[in-house]
C-alpha positions, 0 to 999 in steps of 0.5 A: 285544682290543687287536688287534681295536680297532686293526683296527677303527680302521684300517678306519674312520678314513677316515670321521673327516675327513668327520665332522670337516669336517661338524661343523666347518662346523656349528659355524662357521655357528652361532657369532654374528657381529658383527651377530647378535641371535637366536643362542643358542649352546647351543640352536642347536648342539644343534639343528644337531648333531641333524641330523648326530650321529645320522646319523654314529653310524648310518652308523658302525654300518651300515658296521662291521656290514656287513663282518663279517656277509657270508658272503664270506671278507672277514668272517673275524673271525666265523670265527676264534678270537675270540668274537662278544662281542669282535668287537662290543665292539671295533667299539663302542669303535672307533666311539665313539673316532672319533665322539667325535673327530669331534664333540669337536674342533670343539666344543673349538675353538669353546669356545676361540674363545668364550673368546678373544672373551668377552663382547666383542660377544655374550653367550657363554661356553665352557660353552655347548658342553657341552649339544651335547657331552652331546647328541652322546654321547646320539645315539651310541645310534643306533650300537648300534641300527644294529648291532641292525638289521644283526644278523640277516636279520629283517623290516623290521617286526621287527628292521629297524625297531624297534631305531631307535625307542627310540634315536631317542626317547631322542635326541629327549628329550635334544634337548628337555631339553638345548636350553635346560637349561643346566648343570643339563641337562648335569648331569642328562644326564651322570648319565643318558646313561651308563646309557642307553648301557650298556643299549643296548650290552648289548642290542645285544651280546645281539642280535649274539651270539645272532642274528648266528650263528643258522641261517636263520630258515626252519629254526630259531626260537631260544628266547628263554629266556636273551634278556631284554634284546632282547625287553624292548627290542623291547616298548618299541619296539612300545609307542612305535610304537603310541602314536605311531600312535594319536596321529597318527590322532587328530590326523589325524581332528581336523584332518579334522573341524575347520572351515576357518572360524574358529569362536569357542568359548565358555569359562568363567572366574572374573571380578570384577564391577567394581561389586559386587566379587563373583566371577562365573563368566562365559561369554566368547567371542572374536570378530572385530570388523570395526569394530576389525579385531581379535578382541575378547572379550565376556561372553555370560553369567554367574552370581554365585558363592555358597557351595553354589550351583549356578552356571549361567554361561549366565544372561543378564547386563546389557549394561552390566555390566562384569567384570575378569579375574583375573591370574596371581600368577607364582612366581619359581622357575617362570618361564623366562628365555627363553634357552638356560640360559646367556643370554637373547636380546638384546632391548630389554627396558627402555625406550627406552635403545637398548641390547640386554639379556641376562641371564646366569644367573650373576646379571648383566644385560648391556647392549650397544650396538646401533648402529653397532657391537655392544659390551658397555657395562654390567653391571647388578647388584641394587645397582649398575651397572658398566662392561663388565668389572666383576663385583663387585656383588650378583647377581640371584637370577633373571632380573629382566626375565623377568616382563614379562608380570606388568607387562603393564599397564606395558609395553603402556601404554609405561612402563618395567617394574620389575625383580624378584628374590627380594630385592625390586623395583627401578627402573632409571634409564637416564639416570643409570645407577642401579638403585634398590630400591623394595621391600626384602622377600623376594619369591616371586611377583608380579603387577599388579592394577587397580581402575580403568582410569584409576588406576595399577595396583597391585603384588601380591607374595607373601612366604611366606604373606603377600600384600602390595599396593603403590601405585606413586607418582610423584615427587610421591607421587601415583598419578594419573600413569598414562595408559591406552591409548586405546580400540581401542589395545592397545599404545603402541609409542612410549614416553611422553616423561615419565620417572616415578620410581616409589616403592612404598608398602605399601597392604594386607597379608593372610594367605593362607588355609591351603588356598592356602598349598601352591599356587605359582601363584594367580589374584588379583583386587583389589576395593575390599573386598580380594582374590579368590583362586583356585588355578586357572581350573577350581577349584570354590572361591573365596576372598574376603579382606576388608579386615580380613584374614578369609578366606571360602571359597566352594564351588560347583558348575556346572550340568552343562547349562552345558557344552553348546557347550563340551565335548559328551558324544558319540561322535566318530571320535577314539574309534576309534583311542583305543580301542587305547590300551594298558590299562596307559597307561589305568590309569596315566593314571587313577591319575596324575589321581587322585593329582593330584586328591588333592593338590589336595584334590578326590579325587573329581574323576575320578569326577565327570568320568566321571559327568558324561560317560556317553556318552563313558565308555560309548562308550570302554569298549565300543570298548576292549573291541572293540579288546581282542578284536581284539588277542587275535585278532591276538596268537593269529594272530601266536603261531601264525605264529611257532610259539610253544608253548602256555605261551609263547602263554598268557603273551603273551595274558595281557599283551594287556590291558596292552600292547594292540596292542603285544603281537602286534606284539612277537611279530612283532618278537621271534620269527622266522617258522618253517616248520610242517607238519601232524602226521600223528597229530593234523593240528595244525601243528607246528614242523619243528625239534622232535622231538615234536609239542607238541599230541599228544606223538607223536615225529617219524617218519623218512622211509619211504624211505632214501637221497637223491632228486634232482629236476631242475627245470631248464628248457631252451629249445625249439629252433627245430626242436622248435617247428616 
């Protein structure tokens, strides 16, 4: 075995300089310069390697397999005293060594360069090269896939195409997961990648052993009795191809039917009547206003929500009636930091200090001079601010600036947004380089609400099952400091000249209703009487909390006719490709939706959705049955083409409702075409490699004449004399 490995290394080491050069250039172009602001090293390295690493692995597999699968004498390994398994494993191990050196050496040098530079002029650390390394190891799956491609003279629709589907899909999933997964993504990737690669290598080894030495496909169709890895792999490939094709078909039909002219679509949402404080189900519509040269949202209908009422949001409303939308109460655990899992992008996040800020997931908030020379200046902690190089403070638990959307009223009006983590809320004073806590309470979620457009917004925090409302006061203890935006202006680009020193005062505290305590993200709206809470925008129940803390649950239903214009119950062309979705995915989707609705406390939501859309449901069922008949006919034809026995054919036909169109495609991919001829006894088609007809049981009859008959089919050109 060692000799085989050395032989493969000697033959393929010539590809190493090419791989080293290409990967090194990629790493060099990715590393940030002195004036870079938008580089996220881990994300950008994963993105750039995604264009190189899979091609390198695929090329190695094709080059290695091509030599030893040729009928010429140079492919001597398959004709010597070594097994096909030893040949395959030697090739795979040698390719992995070459591939790992070509990828690992440039990444190791990049890590050394990053460690030498440190945080001097850009937020970076050596651990950022680990996600691209894990991704590159996952991308090696294209090597065993290419060995499967080359392992036999199959059709391009069969083993020439499908082995790349699962490997490519797995590489894409790891790309999406590792691009901003940080060290958590590295840990999960290192736990999954070895098993995924082992499965692919075992499948490719089976294909290499059984298929590389098979006779010509026109004379022999190898039984799949002892080959279960390769058939299962190809079934997965066919499922992915079918689902991808259906998705593209639906998308293409939707694009073709979509109007090129902007059409505003109305939608329903729970809002609060500013005058009465009661919840309403309002129909809103966004449209272009030529006066402001912008898109504005207007209420075109609505109905008050009352317990047990069938609400009709199409009811006309008074033009003078004003509503306020609910705000998301963002959970700190689920809000992203907008980075690569190590640092967030450099941005002018806080006020007009002129500094660029980046959050380090280890709990630091780093500040850099932007001009004239990029330089690390400060490190912010939850209790202090230090000059560059200091790391002795109390770390933040989450990105303190990741919740700017919660303080949109602040940011849009030009005010500096507070900082939030699980320990409390802080105010950053850039002129005196101080960070002051204004709320010293455990925080799980945060948002801003506003009772009056001319008043300062109030901060709502969630701590466990408590909901707390805080007034934000200025130095004089007043909340009339807020300067709203002028009409027609949506963002104040120039910050306000006056510096407000915020303090927070607890105004009201409530207990969350028991049905809402399990939800991480809620919608909240403030009224003079208390709060209005909803678990999501499509919920059919609303919770009203009074001043004394008592909660009332209001359940309602929506008039079925009110969805006209929102979601039409009709047959559309998209149903045609959707009818070929595998039945297993349909059942799995319905079961998943049912489980989610059970968790949400509404187990019959799926049944209600089906009952409310009779035309769509009936059309889908009819088209699904028609597609099932087509799949059965296709599978039966494919089984006949591949000469499958009756027992094997029945198994594949049974799988059609679950696999759908993937079943006949799997037959074409797994089995090769076999020559068949009519049986002289029953006239049914039988395979030429069998001694007994599977239909009538008659044994094969030898030819009537003995000996060898030679037919000369040579064609000779006529001489000029013959032509005359």
